[in-house]
C-alpha positions in Angstrom: 48.6 199.7 -16.7 47.6 197.4 -19.6 50.2 195.5 -21.0 48.6 196.5 -24.3 50.3 199.9 -23.5 53.6 198.2 -23.1 53.9 196.7 -26.5 55.4 197.6 -29.6 53.1 197.8 -32.4 54.0 195.3 -35.4 54.7 196.6 -38.5 51.2 195.8 -39.9 49.6 198.1 -37.7 50.7 201.3 -39.6 52.0 202.4 -42.7 55.9 201.8 -43.7 55.7 205.4 -44.2 55.1 205.7 -39.9 58.1 203.7 -39.0 60.5 206.9 -39.6 58.5 208.2 -36.4 57.8 204.5 -34.3 61.2 203.8 -35.0 62.5 206.5 -32.6 60.2 205.6 -29.9 61.8 203.2 -26.7 60.6 200.2 -25.9 58.2 200.5 -22.4 54.7 202.1 -21.4 54.2 204.5 -24.2 52.0 206.9 -22.2 54.7 207.3 -19.7 57.0 207.9 -22.9 54.5 209.9 -24.3 54.3 211.7 -20.5 58.1 211.9 -20.5 58.0 213.5 -24.4 55.5 216.3 -22.7 58.2 217.1 -20.2 61.2 217.4 -22.7 59.1 219.3 -25.4 58.3 222.1 -22.6 61.7 222.3 -21.6 63.0 222.9 -25.1 60.7 225.1 -25.9 60.6 226.9 -22.6 64.3 227.3 -23.3 63.9 229.4 -26.8 63.8 233.1 -26.5 60.8 235.0 -27.9 62.4 236.6 -30.6 64.1 233.6 -32.2 60.2 232.0 -32.3 59.9 233.2 -36.3 63.2 232.3 -37.3 63.4 229.9 -39.9 66.8 227.9 -40.7 66.6 228.8 -44.0 64.4 229.9 -47.1 60.9 228.5 -47.3 61.0 226.6 -44.0 58.6 226.6 -41.2 59.7 228.9 -37.9 60.2 227.7 -35.0 56.8 228.5 -33.9 55.2 227.2 -37.0 57.1 223.7 -35.9 55.5 223.8 -32.4 52.0 224.3 -33.9 52.7 221.2 -36.7 53.2 219.4 -33.9 49.9 220.2 -32.0 47.9 219.9 -35.3 49.0 216.4 -35.9 48.6 215.2 -32.3 45.5 216.5 -32.6 44.9 214.6 -35.9 46.2 211.6 -34.7 44.3 211.6 -31.3 40.9 211.8 -33.1 41.8 208.9 -34.8 42.8 207.2 -31.7 39.4 208.0 -30.2 37.8 206.9 -33.5 39.2 203.7 -33.7 39.8 202.9 -30.1 35.6 203.5 -29.4 35.3 200.6 -32.6 34.6 203.3 -35.4 35.7 201.8 -38.4 34.8 205.1 -40.5 37.3 206.0 -42.9 39.3 209.0 -42.0 40.5 211.1 -44.2 44.5 211.9 -44.2 45.6 215.8 -43.8 47.8 218.1 -45.4 50.2 219.7 -43.4 50.9 222.4 -45.5 47.3 223.5 -46.3 46.9 223.0 -42.5 50.0 226.0 -41.9 48.1 228.6 -44.3 44.9 228.2 -42.4 47.4 228.6 -39.0 48.7 232.0 -38.0 51.4 230.5 -35.2 53.7 233.2 -35.9 51.4 236.0 -34.2 51.3 233.8 -31.4 53.9 233.7 -28.5 55.9 230.4 -27.5 54.6 230.9 -23.9 51.1 230.2 -25.2 52.2 227.6 -28.0 53.8 225.7 -25.0 50.5 226.1 -22.8 48.3 224.4 -26.0 50.8 222.0 -26.0 51.2 220.8 -22.7 46.8 221.0 -22.9 46.9 219.1 -25.9 49.4 216.3 -24.8 47.9 215.8 -21.6 44.4 215.3 -23.4 46.4 212.6 -25.4 47.6 211.0 -22.5 44.5 210.9 -20.6 42.6 209.3 -24.0 45.3 206.2 -24.2 45.1 205.8 -20.6 41.3 205.4 -20.8 41.2 203.0 -23.3 40.2 199.1 -22.2 43.3 196.7 -23.2 41.1 195.5 -26.4 40.9 198.9 -27.5 44.6 199.0 -28.5 44.6 196.3 -30.9 41.8 198.0 -32.6 42.3 199.0 -36.2 40.8 201.6 -38.9 41.5 203.2 -42.0 43.1 206.8 -42.4 44.4 208.2 -44.9 43.7 205.2 -47.2 45.7 202.8 -44.9 45.2 200.9 -41.7 46.4 201.8 -38.4 46.0 200.5 -34.5 45.6 202.8 -31.5 48.6 201.2 -30.4 50.5 202.7 -33.7 49.0 205.6 -33.4 50.2 205.9 -29.9 53.7 205.7 -31.1 53.1 207.5 -34.3 52.4 210.4 -31.8 55.5 209.6 -29.3 57.7 209.3 -32.8 56.3 212.5 -34.6 57.0 214.5 -31.1 60.8 213.5 -31.1 61.1 214.1 -35.0 60.0 217.2 -34.8 62.1 218.0 -31.0 65.0 216.5 -33.4 65.0 219.1 -36.2 64.2 221.9 -33.4 67.5 220.9 -31.5 69.6 220.2 -35.3 68.6 222.8 -37.3 67.0 226.1 -35.2 69.0 226.1 -31.9 
């Protein structure tokens, strides 16, 4: 494993907004952390009874299934950014509006089992992507949503975004 995968990103490697996620990620091999996150998330998702999947803790909040779908969508977007920048493509990438994504999704019509399987496939793909990067790719950067971000920063954003939403699920939904 590359030492680049074990180094935490510096604050210059991501927009300040993302510190709320990156600060949740422990030190260590980020690929192993992503793998542990997969197992933890699957344990949480698989513990939720199907009849609770559309539960919302308050009016106007996402359902449990929508939170899980959002994590999947977010990971896909962030992994795509990592792919582009890891391959040294500096093309500016747009942001994504999570609420617009949600309007175009139908997560509540799906089963929790189906969402868990999709999440697992997406995370395993993300892990494979990061595991295949050469050491120099981790330092590469590119513009996403009008801010520069490194491949390493994106890996930590993915892990922290997942942790954030697992905490929300545990604290407000379960």
